[in-house]
C-alpha positions, -999 to 999 in steps of 0.1 A, spaced: 178 764 284 215 769 282 230 751 312 242 782 331 241 787 368 245 822 383 258 828 418 242 859 433 255 876 465 233 890 492 232 924 474 218 909 442 251 913 423 260 886 398 296 878 407 299 843 391 283 827 361 293 792 350 281 768 324 273 733 338 260 718 306 247 724 271 210 720 281 189 735 309 199 727 345 171 704 357 178 702 394 202 717 420 207 707 457 231 721 482 247 697 507 256 723 533 277 701 556 298 688 527 300 722 510 289 706 477 264 718 452 249 689 432 236 697 397 217 676 372 220 687 336 214 666 305 210 634 325 244 638 343 253 647 378 281 672 385 294 684 418 305 720 424 321 742 451 291 764 461 313 795 465 330 794 431 308 770 411 340 752 400 336 714 395 349 693 423 370 667 406 371 641 434 333 637 432 334 627 395 367 609 393 362 576 373 394 563 389 376 559 423 364 523 424 326 521 426 321 559 423 290 574 407 312 584 377 305 550 362 267 554 365 271 589 351 288 575 320 263 547 314 229 560 326 208 590 320 196 603 354 161 619 355 162 631 391 180 627 424 176 634 461 201 636 489 196 629 526 195 662 544 219 650 571 247 625 577 252 600 560 241 621 530 231 591 509 220 600 474 192 583 454 191 585 416 162 577 392 172 565 358 154 579 327 132 555 308 140 527 333 123 510 362 151 514 386 167 536 412 202 537 424 215 545 459 250 556 467 267 564 500 291 593 508 326 583 515 343 611 534 379 597 529 375 597 491 351 627 491 330 607 466 297 590 463 302 552 461 276 529 447 256 509 473 227 493 455 205 493 424 168 486 430 141 476 405 108 496 409 74 488 394 74 518 371 93 549 362 97 572 393 80 607 389 92 622 422 112 611 452 125 624 485 143 610 516 119 611 546 137 631 573 169 616 587 157 581 581 165 554 555 129 556 542 124 570 507 91 584 494 85 575 458 58 589 435 47 570 405 21 580 378 -9 568 398 4 560 433 29 567 461 51 542 479 75 542 508 107 523 504 128 511 533 162 511 516 181 487 539 156 459 534 145 470 499 109 467 512 83 489 494 48 497 509 21 514 488 3 543 504 -35 547 501 -34 583 488 -58 595 462 -40 608 431 -55 624 400 -72 596 380 -78 572 409 -100 594 432 -131 575 442 
């Protein structure tokens, strides 16, 4: 629970160890095509070079208009998910809030730029982009939904979850 990430080579050696935050790293996701490692620690996103674990400053620059840096300063992020292929959109869930935020990758600025903020019926427990589509799977305490992001249309799924099994 100390916020460190260790980069291990194929031989099991520990060539690089870096501290990302004061608390435990909650989530990591590699975006291979962009060569960015996204980390969530203490409610904040940071972006790193996957070979050196150094922070990538352009991804967190508050000087970039509409970048995620503003959300990072004002919101505690509970989880995130990134599309696995271009356009590499990112979706963030906000701690203790009934909202998610979507941002789009801007290759020219090498930064995520805010796209939209959406209200959801309750706090999101899990989420994942569905394939290469603009559909987002959302898990809540007692149900699952599919969100079509461009139209902000949510459809509940009839999937038994613990507590509501007939």
